[in-house]
Each structure stands twice: as C-alpha cells, then as structure tokens.
N, C-alpha and C positions, 0 to 999 in steps of 0.2 A: 718626427713625432707622429705624423699621420700614419706612417707605415707601422709604427708600434701599436697604435690603436687598432688598426685593421688586424694585425697579427694577434692581438689580445682577444678581439672579437671572435676570430676563427678558432682560437684555442678554447674559448668558452663554449663554442658550438660543438665540441667533440661529443661523441656518443657516451652516455653514462654507463658505468659498469653495473653489473648485477648487484654488487654490494651497495652502491649508491641508490639504486632503485629500491632495495630492501629498506634502507634508512628512510627514504621518502615515504614508503608504504607504512613503516612503523609510525612515522609522524602523523600520517592520516588516521591510523587506528587510535593513536593516543589522543589526538585532538577530538575525534568523534566520541571516544569513550568518556573523556573528561566532560564534554558537553552534555552527554546523556546523564552522567553522574550529577552534575549541577542541576540539570532540569528535573531529575528524579527527586533531589532534595527539596526543590521548590514545590514540586507537585505533592510531595508528602505533607508539606505544611498546609496545603489546601485540600488534603485528601478527603475530608468529609464532604466538601462541596462537589468534588469530582465524583465521589461515590453516589451522592444523591442524583447527580446529573445522569450517570450511567444506568441507574436503577429506574429512571423515569418510565422507559417503555414497558417494563414488567409491571411496575406499580399501576400505571394507567390501565394496562390490560386487565389486571386483577380487579380494579375498581369498576371497569366497564362490564366485567362479567360477574360483578357482585361477590367476589371472593377475596376482597382485600384483607390481608393480615400481615403481620411483620415477617420480614425475611428471617430465615433460621440458619443456624450453623451447628455443626455436629462435633467439632473439636475445639478445644480451648484456644488453639493458636490460629484457627481458620480466619478470623477477622484480621489479625495482624498480617498473616501471609497474603491474604487477599488485598489488603491495603498496599503492601509492597508490590504486588503484581500490577495493581492499577497504576501506581506511581511509575513503575518501569514502562508499562505499555504507553502511558500518556507521554512520558519523556521521549520515547521512540517516535511517537507521532509528531511531537513538537520539534524534534531535532531532525526530522526527515529532510527538510530543505538544506540544513547545514551539512548533513552527511553527504548529500548529493554534491554540495559545493566542494567538500573535501575530496570526493572522488574525482570531481572535475579538475581540481588543481593537480591531481596525480597523473591523469591521462592526457591533459591538454598539450603538454610539450611534445608528445609523440604524434600529434595530429597536424594535417595540412590546414590551411586557412579555410578551405571549403568544408572539410570534415568538422573543423572547430565550430564554424557557424551553424552547421546542421545540428550538432550534438548540443550546443548551447540552447537552441530552441527546444530540442527534445527534452532536456533536463527541466527547463522551465515548465513545459507542458506536463511533464511527469508529475510535478508537485500538484498542479491544478487538478489533474485527473484523479490523483490519489485522494485528495480532499473530497472531490465530488463523489467518488466511489464509497468512501467511508460515510459521508453524509447520507447518501442514498440508502445504504444499509441501515443506518441508525434511525432515520426518520421515516422510511417507507417499508423496508423489508422486515426488520425486527419487530415493529409493532404488529404487523399483519401476522407474522408467524406466531407470536405470543397469543394474539386474539384467537387464532384458529385452533391451536392446540389446547388452550385453556377451555374454550367452549366445547370442543369435541370430547374432552375428558371430564367435563364437569359432573356428569352423572355416574361416573364409574369409580372415582377415587378422589380423595382430598389432595390438592396440590400444595406442597410445602416447599417453596423455592429456596434452595440453599444459596447463600451469598456467593460462595466461590464459583459454583456452577453457572450462576446467572452472569457474573462478570466474564468468565471464560467464553461463554456462548456469544455474548455481545462483542467482545474484543476480536474473537476469531472471525466472525462474520464481517466486522468492519475492516480488518486487515485483508481478508479474502477479497472483498469488493474493491478496496483501494488498490490492491495489486492487480486485480483482474481488469480494472478500468484502464490499464496500460495497453490494452489491445491495439488502439489506434497508433500509439507510439511504436509498437513492435512492427506493425504492418508498414507504416510510413518510413521507419528507419531502414527496414530491409530493402525497400524500394529505392530510397534516396541514396543509400550507401552502395547500391547496385549489388547487394548480396543475393536478393531474390526479387526479380522484377514483378510489378503488379500484374502483368499479363499472366505470369505463371501462377501467382496467388489466386487469381480469379478462376483459373482452370481447376484449382484444388479446393473449391468452395465446399464441396460435400465432405471432404476429409477434414477441413477446418471446422465445420459445424459439428461433426462427430467428435473431434478432439475437444471442442468447447464443452460439449455435453459431458464427456468423460471427466474433463478437468473440474467442471462444476460439481459433479457427483463426488469427486475425491476430496475437494477442498472445503465443501460445506458440511454442516452437520447432517446426520443420516436421515433426511426427510425430503420428500419430493418438492415441497414448496420452496425451501431454501435453494435447492438445485435449480428450480424453474426461475426464481427471481434473480439468480446469478447468470444462468445461461441465456435468458431472453435479452437482457441488456448487452451482453457480450456479442451475441449474434447481430444485434442492431449496430453496435459499435464497429463490428467487422465490416458490415455493409457501408457505414459512413466512411470508414477508413479507405475503402476502395474508391468511393466517389471523390474523396479529397485528393487521393493520389492521382486519379485520372485528371482532375481539375488542375492540379499543380503541374503535371506533365504537359498538359495542353498549353499552359501559360508559358512554360519554359522552353 
C-alpha cells in the first residue's frame, strides 16, 4: 500500500505538458477577467461617487485659482464612455492584488522553495508600492500640476476642462506612478535571484538615472513638471533599493 502511495506521488510530480500549461493559463485569464467584470459592474453602480472623487484635484485647483465652473463635454456619448472608462480603470485598480494572486498560482509550481519565498514577498510588496505610487500621484503630483498650469494660463485663455480629458490625465498619471514605484522590487529581485548583482547595478548608476529620466519623459504627459515629479521619486527609490540590498546581503 505504501509503495502504491509513493508511486502515485511520483506520477503526480511528472512535468506538465504544454497543453496543460495553456489550460492553466486560460484559467488564470478567465478568473482575472471575471473578477474585473464583476468589479466593473459594482464600480458602475457607484460611478457618480467615483467620478466626484477623481474630479476633486481639478475642481479644487479651479476654486483655488478662482476659475471654478462646471466640467464640459463635447459629444453626446462622452459622459457615458467616460463613466465606462472610469469603472474599468477602477476595477483594474481594485483587482490588481487578485490578478497578482492568480499569476502566483500559475508560476509557483515551477519555483524552488527559496525562489517561492522571495517572489511571495515581492508580490506582496508590489501591491503596497503600487498603492503608494498611485496615492502619491493623486494627492501630491496631480494637484500641483493642475495648480501650476491653471495659474500660468489664467491670463491667456479661458480653461474649459473636458470630462474625458480630465479623467484620462489623472488615471494615466496614477497608473504611471503606481507602476514606476516598482523600482525597488525590480532592483531587489534582480539581486536576490542572482540575475544582476547589486555591485553591478551600483556601477551602472549613471545609466540607470538616464534611463529613469527617459522613462519618465515617455510615460508622463508632455510637461516638465510631471516628468520631474516622476523621475525624482524613482531616483530616490533607486538609491533606497541599493541600500536595502546591501543591508540584506550583509545580514545574510
């Protein structure tokens, strides 16, 4: 009986075929898509509250610059399409931890215990840093950018903010900062997984800073302030990542 159990366990540990991996990947995609769909429906129920929340930075800046008036739209379907986009973006934001969990269930069987432990910590930290990056963009960067441009253009033309453009600008910056705040994860993962050791990364600091500036210029809207507010935290996070890696390596 014992031999049968051992034989059964060995048979279950056989490598999976490509077709079986495709089935598992399909399951991950279906589960993630279904979660996003459900979250999108819930978000659309509360779309007015979400829209008011996302519009606060612009409305506060308009009031601060004494230019407050209603947001405008230029096509009959713009409000509806904007509400759908907001619901979709919000559902992505809410489902981000669940999507990472689904990805983890797909890749975890192929990892060793050490790799599994490292990547579990990485995924948990990824969620936290993404939230911090999005919050930093929403509460610090976006209000400052709105204030600056509304003030600088106040005497040249009347500003009529469109609903769709406002939402796109805010969401793009939030996702850009959320993704960009993964810098420490990337540096630490490269070092801990022995893909690129921290000593090598330190020697390439000039190239890394240049890449950060170029990345910030590409991913943010075309203005120097957005680029600066993205590049500066990323450079600081890069420095912190190096210090953390050196500390961890010294302890281990």
